[in-house]
MDAnalysis code that builds the backbone (N, CA, C; Angstrom):
import MDAnalysis as mda
import numpy as np

u = mda.Universe.empty(609, n_residues=203, atom_resindex=np.repeat(np.arange(203), 3), trajectory=True)
u.add_TopologyAttr("name", ["N", "CA", "C"] * 203)
u.add_TopologyAttr("resid", np.arange(1, 204))
u.add_TopologyAttr("resname", ["UNK", "UNK", "UNK", "UNK", "UNK", "UNK", "UNK", "UNK", "UNK", "UNK", "UNK", "UNK", "UNK", "UNK", "UNK", "UNK", "UNK", "UNK", "UNK", "UNK", "UNK", "UNK", "UNK", "UNK", "UNK", "UNK", "UNK", "UNK", "UNK", "UNK", "UNK", "UNK", "UNK", "UNK", "UNK", "UNK", "UNK", "UNK", "UNK", "UNK", "UNK", "UNK", "UNK", "UNK", "UNK", "UNK", "UNK", "UNK", "UNK", "UNK", "UNK", "UNK", "UNK", "UNK", "UNK", "UNK", "UNK", "UNK", "UNK", "UNK", "UNK", "UNK", "UNK", "UNK", "UNK", "UNK", "UNK", "UNK", "UNK", "UNK", "UNK", "UNK", "UNK", "UNK", "UNK", "UNK", "UNK", "UNK", "UNK", "UNK", "UNK", "UNK", "UNK", "UNK", "UNK", "UNK", "UNK", "UNK", "UNK", "UNK", "UNK", "UNK", "UNK", "UNK", "UNK", "UNK", "UNK", "UNK", "UNK", "UNK", "UNK", "UNK", "UNK", "UNK", "UNK", "UNK", "UNK", "UNK", "UNK", "UNK", "UNK", "UNK", "UNK", "UNK", "UNK", "UNK", "UNK", "UNK", "UNK", "UNK", "UNK", "UNK", "UNK", "UNK", "UNK", "UNK", "UNK", "UNK", "UNK", "UNK", "UNK", "UNK", "UNK", "UNK", "UNK", "UNK", "UNK", "UNK", "UNK", "UNK", "UNK", "UNK", "UNK", "UNK", "UNK", "UNK", "UNK", "UNK", "UNK", "UNK", "UNK", "UNK", "UNK", "UNK", "UNK", "UNK", "UNK", "UNK", "UNK", "UNK", "UNK", "UNK", "UNK", "UNK", "UNK", "UNK", "UNK", "UNK", "UNK", "UNK", "UNK", "UNK", "UNK", "UNK", "UNK", "UNK", "UNK", "UNK", "UNK", "UNK", "UNK", "UNK", "UNK", "UNK", "UNK", "UNK", "UNK", "UNK", "UNK", "UNK", "UNK", "UNK", "UNK", "UNK", "UNK", "UNK", "UNK", "UNK", "UNK", "UNK", "UNK", "UNK", "UNK"])
u.atoms.positions = np.array([
    [2.241, -17.348, 9.296],
    [1.633, -16.252, 9.012],
    [0.603, -15.867, 9.343],
    [0.359, -14.694, 9.083],
    [-1.700, -14.102, 9.561],
    [-2.265, -14.367, 8.115],
    [-3.270, -14.929, 8.002],
    [-3.810, -15.701, 6.573],
    [-5.042, -14.114, 6.682],
    [-4.932, -14.445, 5.418],
    [-6.663, -13.037, 5.122],
    [-7.395, -13.964, 5.000],
    [-8.713, -13.373, 5.189],
    [-9.918, -13.542, 5.569],
    [-10.502, -14.554, 3.826],
    [-11.124, -15.814, 4.289],
    [-11.747, -16.337, 2.343],
    [-12.031, -15.305, 1.692],
    [-12.536, -15.423, 0.937],
    [-13.585, -14.660, -0.188],
    [-14.551, -14.924, 0.649],
    [-15.653, -15.955, 0.993],
    [-17.037, -15.373, 1.809],
    [-16.672, -15.112, 2.846],
    [-15.890, -14.752, 3.163],
    [-16.317, -13.684, 4.507],
    [-15.379, -12.318, 4.802],
    [-15.550, -11.782, 3.472],
    [-15.273, -10.729, 3.223],
    [-16.086, -10.366, 2.316],
    [-17.248, -9.031, 2.864],
    [-18.270, -8.442, 2.824],
    [-18.164, -7.723, 1.215],
    [-19.569, -7.413, 1.311],
    [-19.891, -6.833, -0.321],
    [-19.306, -5.552, -0.184],
    [-19.883, -4.373, 1.679],
    [-19.295, -3.511, 1.932],
    [-18.520, -3.373, 2.607],
    [-16.971, -4.002, 2.432],
    [-15.659, -3.379, 3.271],
    [-15.401, -3.784, 2.140],
    [-14.250, -2.233, 1.964],
    [-13.694, -1.669, 1.736],
    [-11.825, -1.929, 2.415],
    [-11.220, -2.563, 0.922],
    [-9.977, -2.535, 1.507],
    [-8.569, -1.889, 1.297],
    [-7.455, -1.533, 2.524],
    [-6.932, -0.502, 1.517],
    [-5.423, -1.646, 1.070],
    [-5.019, -1.592, 0.611],
    [-3.594, -2.371, 0.376],
    [-2.523, -1.500, 0.250],
    [-1.397, -2.090, 2.051],
    [-0.221, -1.615, 1.769],
    [0.733, -1.908, 1.386],
    [1.296, -2.843, -0.058],
    [2.242, -2.878, -0.429],
    [3.949, -2.619, -0.368],
    [4.935, -3.705, -0.475],
    [5.788, -3.928, -0.316],
    [6.617, -4.975, -0.220],
    [8.466, -4.195, 0.203],
    [8.521, -5.492, 1.537],
    [8.981, -5.796, 2.199],
    [8.607, -4.330, 3.252],
    [8.806, -4.163, 4.653],
    [9.976, -5.261, 4.458],
    [11.028, -4.406, 4.890],
    [12.725, -4.610, 4.523],
    [13.083, -4.050, 5.889],
    [13.460, -3.879, 6.773],
    [12.123, -4.508, 8.184],
    [10.971, -3.920, 8.398],
    [10.065, -4.324, 8.391],
    [8.706, -3.422, 9.057],
    [8.928, -2.836, 10.441],
    [8.401, -1.673, 10.490],
    [8.426, -0.801, 11.307],
    [7.329, 0.178, 11.923],
    [7.714, 0.828, 12.620],
    [6.394, 1.941, 13.406],
    [5.801, 2.426, 12.662],
    [6.215, 3.347, 11.479],
    [5.818, 4.433, 10.491],
    [4.796, 3.422, 9.307],
    [5.564, 1.814, 8.891],
    [4.303, 1.689, 8.256],
    [2.854, 1.087, 8.752],
    [3.352, 0.986, 10.217],
    [1.795, 1.106, 11.624],
    [1.656, 2.143, 11.519],
    [2.030, 3.305, 11.955],
    [1.237, 4.812, 12.215],
    [0.351, 4.703, 9.878],
    [0.849, 4.990, 9.081],
    [0.572, 5.697, 8.296],
    [-0.727, 4.604, 8.014],
    [-1.068, 2.909, 8.031],
    [-2.104, 1.943, 8.269],
    [-2.826, 2.894, 9.323],
    [-2.982, 3.278, 10.089],
    [-3.519, 3.737, 10.771],
    [-4.416, 5.195, 10.117],
    [-3.531, 6.007, 9.646],
    [-3.370, 7.069, 9.405],
    [-4.732, 6.329, 8.504],
    [-4.128, 5.637, 7.357],
    [-5.163, 5.401, 6.100],
    [-6.643, 5.181, 6.607],
    [-6.618, 4.072, 7.506],
    [-7.920, 3.706, 7.770],
    [-8.951, 4.911, 8.371],
    [-8.321, 6.073, 8.616],
    [-9.109, 7.079, 9.609],
    [-9.452, 8.293, 8.051],
    [-8.427, 8.228, 6.648],
    [-8.041, 8.907, 6.768],
    [-9.143, 8.818, 4.873],
    [-9.201, 7.544, 4.915],
    [-9.827, 7.313, 3.211],
    [-10.696, 5.609, 3.569],
    [-12.029, 6.122, 4.519],
    [-13.164, 5.616, 4.690],
    [-12.384, 4.199, 5.011],
    [-11.477, 3.487, 5.178],
    [-11.966, 2.085, 4.580],
    [-12.195, 1.008, 6.139],
    [-12.015, -0.326, 5.852],
    [-13.362, -1.062, 6.211],
    [-11.360, -2.229, 7.111],
    [-10.836, -1.957, 6.691],
    [-9.288, -2.975, 6.769],
    [-7.914, -2.166, 6.238],
    [-6.967, -2.367, 6.435],
    [-5.060, -2.292, 5.795],
    [-4.524, -3.450, 5.216],
    [-4.690, -3.825, 4.294],
    [-3.753, -5.768, 4.458],
    [-2.769, -4.679, 3.823],
    [-1.274, -5.338, 5.213],
    [-0.162, -5.120, 4.309],
    [-0.021, -6.572, 3.175],
    [0.278, -6.816, 2.874],
    [1.436, -7.401, 1.304],
    [2.711, -6.945, 0.856],
    [3.611, -8.030, 0.928],
    [4.296, -8.421, 1.954],
    [4.619, -9.184, 0.404],
    [6.134, -8.247, 0.222],
    [6.338, -8.929, -1.526],
    [7.654, -9.563, -1.422],
    [7.446, -10.920, -2.878],
    [8.648, -11.954, -1.959],
    [9.876, -10.807, -2.524],
    [10.061, -9.526, -3.085],
    [10.448, -8.543, -3.772],
    [10.424, -7.512, -4.603],
    [11.079, -6.750, -4.751],
    [10.746, -5.375, -5.796],
    [11.313, -4.910, -7.019],
    [10.736, -5.288, -8.199],
    [11.123, -5.447, -9.785],
    [12.284, -4.203, -10.097],
    [12.181, -3.403, -8.611],
    [12.255, -1.510, -9.246],
    [14.176, -2.210, -8.269],
    [14.305, -2.909, -7.516],
    [15.360, -2.685, -6.640],
    [16.572, -3.891, -6.737],
    [17.571, -3.523, -7.104],
    [18.346, -4.390, -7.592],
    [19.067, -5.748, -5.864],
    [18.987, -5.057, -5.021],
    [18.734, -5.882, -3.356],
    [17.712, -5.722, -3.650],
    [18.489, -7.470, -3.148],
    [17.364, -8.323, -2.763],
    [16.915, -8.002, -1.477],
    [15.255, -8.428, -1.231],
    [15.391, -7.939, 0.749],
    [15.461, -9.370, 1.580],
    [15.338, -9.562, 2.393],
    [15.585, -10.684, 3.457],
    [14.384, -11.739, 3.131],
    [14.450, -13.027, 3.278],
    [13.996, -14.139, 3.354],
    [12.243, -13.493, 3.908],
    [11.657, -13.685, 3.020],
    [9.970, -13.605, 3.142],
    [9.118, -14.119, 4.790],
    [9.877, -15.010, 4.644],
    [9.535, -15.892, 5.966],
    [10.300, -14.986, 6.569],
    [11.080, -13.896, 7.169],
    [11.483, -13.387, 8.513],
    [11.063, -11.758, 8.731],
    [10.378, -11.503, 7.423],
    [9.699, -10.200, 7.264],
    [8.486, -10.052, 8.069],
    [8.150, -11.230, 7.007],
    [5.939, -11.619, 7.814],
    [6.554, -12.447, 9.518],
    [7.344, -13.022, 10.029],
    [7.355, -12.934, 11.349],
    [7.566, -11.273, 12.255],
    [8.238, -10.564, 10.732],
    [9.113, -9.634, 11.664],
    [7.678, -8.606, 11.886],
    [6.932, -8.543, 10.538],
    [5.640, -8.019, 10.729],
    [4.553, -8.671, 12.045],
    [4.832, -9.907, 11.918],
    [3.136, -10.197, 12.589],
    [3.568, -10.032, 14.142],
    [5.017, -10.057, 14.463],
    [5.205, -9.118, 16.123],
    [4.983, -8.083, 16.228],
    [5.111, -7.097, 15.275],
    [4.859, -5.793, 15.136],
    [3.383, -5.538, 15.362],
    [3.133, -5.921, 14.409],
    [1.087, -5.453, 14.635],
    [-0.010, -6.214, 15.488],
    [-0.413, -5.458, 16.113],
    [-1.110, -5.665, 16.711],
    [-2.634, -4.953, 16.969],
    [-3.074, -5.213, 15.382],
    [-3.978, -4.974, 14.845],
    [-5.443, -5.065, 14.489],
    [-6.914, -4.266, 15.340],
    [-7.507, -6.063, 14.747],
    [-7.827, -5.436, 13.439],
    [-7.886, -3.954, 12.361],
    [-8.116, -4.198, 11.143],
    [-7.221, -3.863, 10.309],
    [-5.514, -5.049, 10.746],
    [-4.980, -4.474, 9.835],
    [-4.057, -5.773, 10.106],
    [-4.193, -6.629, 9.319],
    [-3.425, -7.829, 8.188],
    [-2.523, -7.660, 7.615],
    [-2.345, -9.140, 7.699],
    [-0.671, -9.376, 7.116],
    [-0.580, -9.999, 6.239],
    [0.132, -10.401, 4.887],
    [0.204, -11.863, 3.997],
    [1.173, -11.957, 2.837],
    [0.634, -12.827, 2.700],
    [2.128, -12.616, 1.918],
    [1.344, -13.370, 0.323],
    [0.594, -12.952, -0.359],
    [-0.260, -13.237, -1.577],
    [0.099, -13.358, -2.620],
    [0.672, -12.212, -2.661],
    [1.748, -12.241, -3.450],
    [2.698, -13.050, -3.863],
    [3.025, -13.960, -2.891],
    [4.329, -14.810, -3.566],
    [3.617, -16.129, -3.177],
    [2.228, -16.474, -2.934],
    [0.868, -17.118, -3.119],
    [0.481, -17.759, -4.416],
    [0.305, -16.117, -4.669],
    [-0.520, -16.195, -6.300],
    [0.809, -16.642, -7.530],
    [1.738, -16.311, -7.459],
    [2.812, -16.454, -7.730],
    [2.678, -14.899, -8.735],
    [2.009, -13.699, -8.701],
    [2.454, -12.378, -9.159],
    [3.465, -11.616, -8.490],
    [3.975, -10.454, -9.304],
    [5.425, -9.724, -9.561],
    [5.437, -8.825, -9.586],
    [4.682, -8.115, -9.971],
    [3.962, -6.986, -10.264],
    [2.910, -5.972, -9.532],
    [2.351, -5.797, -9.241],
    [1.282, -4.838, -8.446],
    [0.175, -4.780, -9.229],
    [-0.003, -4.619, -10.419],
    [-0.880, -4.575, -11.461],
    [-1.306, -5.908, -11.432],
    [-0.348, -7.193, -11.743],
    [-1.265, -8.943, -11.519],
    [-1.396, -8.970, -10.629],
    [-1.337, -8.159, -8.986],
    [-1.711, -8.561, -7.640],
    [-3.160, -7.588, -7.801],
    [-2.661, -7.394, -7.949],
    [-4.727, -6.402, -7.791],
    [-5.267, -7.300, -8.683],
    [-5.558, -7.652, -9.431],
    [-6.186, -8.582, -10.391],
    [-6.277, -9.855, -10.277],
    [-4.801, -10.330, -9.199],
    [-5.350, -12.026, -8.843],
    [-5.972, -11.272, -7.402],
    [-5.961, -10.171, -6.786],
    [-6.729, -9.892, -5.778],
    [-8.671, -10.108, -6.379],
    [-8.416, -8.639, -7.172],
    [-10.061, -8.901, -7.434],
    [-10.714, -9.969, -7.744],
    [-10.254, -10.934, -8.565],
    [-10.597, -12.470, -8.854],
    [-11.118, -12.725, -7.448],
    [-9.583, -13.159, -6.861],
    [-9.603, -13.831, -5.429],
    [-11.087, -12.749, -4.067],
    [-11.028, -12.235, -4.449],
    [-12.354, -11.479, -3.911],
    [-12.650, -10.581, -3.893],
    [-14.531, -11.270, -4.861],
    [-14.960, -10.304, -6.438],
    [-15.984, -8.620, -5.052],
    [-16.071, -9.652, -4.074],
    [-17.016, -9.097, -3.557],
    [-17.150, -7.720, -2.529],
    [-15.473, -7.252, -2.557],
    [-14.264, -6.367, -2.029],
    [-14.700, -5.543, -2.927],
    [-14.158, -4.189, -2.076],
    [-13.431, -3.024, -3.300],
    [-12.221, -2.363, -2.117],
    [-10.581, -2.030, -3.099],
    [-9.443, -2.111, -2.539],
    [-9.153, -1.254, -2.753],
    [-8.269, -0.429, -2.529],
    [-7.967, 1.142, -2.819],
    [-6.513, 0.384, -1.917],
    [-5.807, 1.682, -2.853],
    [-4.391, 0.586, -3.066],
    [-3.972, 1.897, -2.235],
    [-2.566, 1.761, -1.804],
    [-1.851, 3.147, -0.690],
    [-0.698, 3.022, -0.938],
    [0.334, 4.383, -1.234],
    [1.119, 4.353, -1.753],
    [2.064, 5.770, -0.181],
    [3.104, 6.032, -0.480],
    [3.461, 7.614, -0.426],
    [3.753, 7.926, -1.356],
    [4.932, 9.515, -1.466],
    [4.864, 10.349, -2.214],
    [6.171, 10.308, -2.504],
    [7.339, 9.331, -2.214],
    [7.879, 8.956, -3.350],
    [7.318, 7.716, -4.409],
    [6.501, 6.701, -3.883],
    [5.949, 6.227, -4.946],
    [4.922, 6.768, -6.254],
    [4.837, 7.530, -5.262],
    [3.610, 8.995, -6.181],
    [4.508, 9.039, -7.519],
    [6.068, 9.794, -7.346],
    [6.697, 10.470, -8.220],
    [7.390, 9.304, -8.746],
    [7.258, 7.669, -8.493],
    [8.437, 6.838, -9.967],
    [6.818, 6.211, -9.993],
    [6.018, 6.656, -9.924],
    [4.336, 5.178, -10.828],
    [4.476, 5.666, -11.048],
    [4.854, 6.318, -12.400],
    [4.219, 6.279, -13.908],
    [6.445, 4.899, -14.421],
    [6.805, 4.634, -13.548],
    [8.218, 3.475, -13.867],
    [7.744, 1.954, -13.628],
    [6.667, 2.527, -13.663],
    [5.598, 0.925, -12.441],
    [5.385, 0.406, -13.684],
    [5.656, -1.180, -13.752],
    [4.533, -1.751, -14.808],
    [3.301, -1.680, -15.166],
    [2.801, -1.096, -16.071],
    [0.720, -1.074, -15.913],
    [0.856, -0.575, -15.681],
    [1.388, 1.132, -14.722],
    [0.630, 1.439, -13.974],
    [-0.253, 2.333, -14.171],
    [-1.165, 2.308, -15.569],
    [-2.067, 3.038, -16.264],
    [-2.960, 1.790, -15.489],
    [-2.666, 1.496, -15.394],
    [-4.000, -0.354, -15.452],
    [-4.286, -0.624, -14.063],
    [-2.967, 0.173, -13.123],
    [-3.616, -0.455, -11.963],
    [-4.567, 1.369, -11.306],
    [-3.518, 2.326, -11.869],
    [-4.976, 3.783, -11.846],
    [-6.644, 3.866, -12.191],
    [-6.917, 2.712, -13.444],
    [-8.115, 1.899, -13.926],
    [-8.888, 0.701, -13.030],
    [-7.867, -0.007, -11.864],
    [-8.984, -0.690, -11.450],
    [-9.221, -0.202, -10.177],
    [-8.287, 0.797, -9.299],
    [-8.729, 1.119, -7.987],
    [-8.392, 2.215, -7.740],
    [-9.177, 3.199, -6.491],
    [-8.317, 3.698, -6.218],
    [-7.308, 3.722, -5.318],
    [-6.614, 5.038, -5.371],
    [-5.489, 5.420, -5.078],
    [-5.035, 6.412, -3.489],
    [-3.896, 5.966, -2.461],
    [-4.569, 7.106, -1.654],
    [-3.565, 7.241, -1.290],
    [-3.014, 8.181, -1.493],
    [-1.078, 8.762, -0.470],
    [-1.028, 9.650, -0.003],
    [-0.205, 8.646, 0.862],
    [0.088, 9.525, 2.464],
    [1.300, 10.095, 2.329],
    [0.731, 11.761, 2.547],
    [2.859, 12.306, 2.961],
    [3.114, 13.354, 3.468],
    [3.774, 13.816, 4.299],
    [4.512, 14.606, 5.351],
    [4.514, 16.338, 4.621],
    [4.735, 16.307, 5.175],
    [3.321, 17.106, 4.972],
    [4.876, 18.923, 3.921],
    [6.015, 18.598, 3.780],
    [6.708, 19.103, 2.490],
    [6.415, 18.873, 1.560],
    [6.024, 17.590, 1.657],
    [6.038, 16.381, -0.123],
    [5.321, 16.728, -0.733],
    [4.286, 17.786, -0.602],
    [3.055, 18.078, -1.678],
    [2.996, 18.452, -2.322],
    [4.970, 19.159, -3.269],
    [5.100, 19.818, -4.316],
    [5.431, 18.371, -5.448],
    [6.001, 17.526, -4.112],
    [6.848, 16.306, -5.228],
    [5.297, 15.585, -5.806],
    [4.176, 15.891, -5.043],
    [2.849, 15.312, -5.137],
    [2.756, 15.780, -6.750],
    [2.432, 16.760, -6.326],
    [2.088, 17.056, -7.788],
    [2.607, 17.792, -9.485],
    [3.105, 17.467, -8.891],
    [4.525, 17.496, -10.259],
    [5.041, 15.884, -10.724],
    [4.370, 15.016, -10.746],
    [4.892, 13.771, -10.606],
    [3.882, 13.498, -11.830],
    [4.600, 12.555, -12.806],
    [3.776, 12.442, -14.553],
    [2.841, 11.777, -13.926],
    [2.370, 10.808, -13.268],
    [0.929, 10.139, -12.519],
    [-0.122, 11.443, -12.594],
    [0.587, 12.028, -11.935],
    [-0.471, 13.216, -10.627],
    [-0.912, 14.041, -11.968],
    [0.111, 14.285, -12.565],
    [-0.576, 15.377, -14.332],
    [-1.242, 14.829, -14.809],
    [-0.998, 12.974, -16.027],
    [-1.936, 12.463, -16.428],
    [-2.975, 12.562, -15.586],
    [-3.453, 12.451, -14.187],
    [-4.771, 11.887, -13.949],
    [-5.452, 12.882, -12.821],
    [-4.988, 14.002, -13.202],
    [-5.505, 14.876, -12.688],
    [-6.350, 15.647, -12.069],
    [-7.550, 15.067, -13.441],
    [-8.939, 15.186, -13.561],
    [-9.572, 13.939, -12.667],
    [-8.696, 13.116, -11.708],
    [-9.595, 11.702, -10.705],
    [-8.866, 12.247, -9.602],
    [-8.278, 13.428, -9.186],
    [-7.949, 13.695, -7.855],
    [-8.992, 14.285, -7.435],
    [-9.232, 13.490, -5.500],
    [-10.208, 14.470, -5.100],
    [-9.945, 14.775, -3.776],
    [-9.932, 15.576, -3.474],
    [-10.201, 16.780, -2.665],
    [-9.364, 16.515, -1.073],
    [-8.278, 17.370, -0.852],
    [-8.204, 16.140, 0.440],
    [-9.484, 16.139, 1.541],
    [-10.071, 17.955, 1.359],
    [-10.975, 17.265, 2.651],
    [-12.003, 16.283, 1.841],
    [-12.172, 15.676, 1.420],
    [-13.451, 14.563, 0.533],
    [-12.011, 13.418, 0.090],
    [-11.657, 13.190, 1.655],
    [-10.323, 12.456, 1.543],
    [-11.359, 11.110, 1.505],
    [-12.528, 11.040, 2.457],
    [-12.715, 9.824, 3.192],
    [-13.490, 9.116, 1.792],
    [-14.059, 10.625, 1.056],
    [-15.022, 9.506, -0.175],
    [-14.274, 8.563, -0.730],
    [-12.597, 8.224, -0.580],
    [-12.302, 7.626, -1.898],
    [-12.162, 6.513, -1.590],
    [-12.615, 5.106, -0.616],
    [-12.855, 4.467, -0.312],
    [-14.199, 3.951, -1.435],
    [-15.357, 4.666, -1.249],
    [-16.601, 4.971, -1.749],
    [-16.263, 5.127, -3.875],
    [-15.287, 5.633, -3.850],
    [-15.221, 6.075, -4.930],
    [-14.602, 4.925, -6.674],
    [-15.209, 5.306, -7.807],
    [-14.558, 4.477, -9.017],
    [-13.733, 5.093, -9.473],
    [-12.605, 3.246, -9.629],
    [-11.957, 4.667, -10.128],
    [-12.064, 5.600, -11.884],
    [-10.690, 5.931, -12.730],
    [-9.669, 6.005, -11.917],
    [-10.201, 7.504, -10.864],
    [-9.921, 7.538, -9.328],
    [-9.886, 8.770, -8.186],
    [-8.990, 7.901, -8.101],
    [-8.197, 10.091, -7.853],
    [-7.027, 9.374, -5.963],
    [-7.212, 10.752, -5.636],
    [-6.293, 10.616, -4.504],
    [-6.191, 11.181, -3.127],
    [-4.700, 11.751, -2.910],
    [-4.970, 12.803, -2.732],
    [-3.626, 13.219, -1.999],
    [-3.350, 13.618, -0.509],
    [-2.886, 13.287, 0.859],
    [-3.348, 14.041, 1.989],
    [-1.907, 14.241, 3.069],
    [-1.762, 15.256, 3.826],
    [-0.627, 15.418, 4.278],
    [-0.684, 15.018, 5.619],
    [-0.158, 13.848, 6.328],
    [-0.324, 13.479, 7.253],
    [1.222, 13.824, 8.337],
    [1.291, 13.353, 9.667],
    [2.264, 13.645, 10.370],
    [3.460, 12.310, 10.244],
    [4.504, 12.388, 10.298],
    [5.306, 11.196, 9.582],
    [5.998, 10.890, 10.551],
    [6.766, 9.616, 11.025],
    [7.032, 9.416, 11.989],
    [8.579, 9.276, 11.246],
    [9.803, 9.825, 11.858],
    [11.268, 10.250, 10.973],
    [11.911, 8.248, 11.319],
    [11.043, 7.496, 10.739],
    [12.286, 5.957, 10.256],
    [11.436, 5.324, 8.982],
    [12.677, 4.847, 8.391],
    [12.118, 4.058, 6.973],
    [13.139, 2.703, 7.198],
    [12.766, 2.572, 6.431],
    [13.567, 0.751, 6.248],
    [14.814, 0.709, 5.921],
    [15.171, 1.782, 5.065],
    [17.068, 2.154, 4.627],
    [17.542, 2.047, 5.956],
    [16.677, 3.019, 6.561],
    [17.764, 4.039, 8.464],
    [18.349, 2.535, 9.003],
    [16.541, 1.676, 9.376],
    [17.747, 1.092, 10.006],
    [18.639, -0.079, 9.081],
    [18.584, -0.409, 8.317],
    [19.169, -1.621, 7.303],
    [20.533, -0.499, 7.876],
    [20.901, 0.487, 8.131],
    [21.945, 0.684, 7.163],
    [22.731, 1.204, 8.704],
    [21.482, 1.645, 9.927],
    [22.434, 1.993, 11.060],
    [22.320, -0.014, 11.651],
    [22.435, -0.572, 10.982],
    [23.232, -1.985, 11.525],
    [21.614, -2.836, 12.297],
    [20.045, -2.305, 12.487],
    [18.982, -2.557, 13.116],
    [17.982, -3.934, 12.192],
    [19.017, -4.212, 11.484],
    [17.908, -4.855, 10.634],
    [19.444, -6.447, 9.806],
    [20.636, -6.955, 10.577],
    [21.539, -7.339, 10.150],
    [20.495, -8.431, 8.565],
    [21.572, -8.823, 7.492],
    [21.050, -9.305, 7.125],
    [21.310, -11.850, 7.621],
    [20.229, -11.548, 7.066],
    [19.794, -12.832, 8.131],
    [19.340, -14.159, 7.524],
])
């Protein structure tokens, strides 16, 4: 696996975007939004947090070792790292994972990254308001998804904490609660489609 830096090697000024998910399988779309996040939100690094499983999904993902290996093979970017931190820390929910990361890397600043589809159901996540209180949130979406973002419950509750897209580069330096919704060109690819087309057989 690709190991994350030790706490002493994460500088005080480093701002790190966290892209969590099952990555079942990882694909070029994950790479694309990670690169966009680096540019749009003023990030120094992006960490892929490959989770053991998604509590909101009934079907379990492929084995963690297989997904990590696929991510290693796919990814070749000096500022994007892959980790199984959630499995090693024993956390199950995002709020727990973020708290554990902040404890392990007290000198770092973290930004949680998500798509518009996750923002729409964000209020269903366990302790979602604690997540908003802990870290800024960067939302990346296709141009046609801005309505979905505006009508999401989380977007309504925290509308006072929203940064204008033109100020997206300030998100990494913002104090929570803060979030920003940006529209970016997206690749027409998804893990669900890859599985449906049989390009990621069970194993």
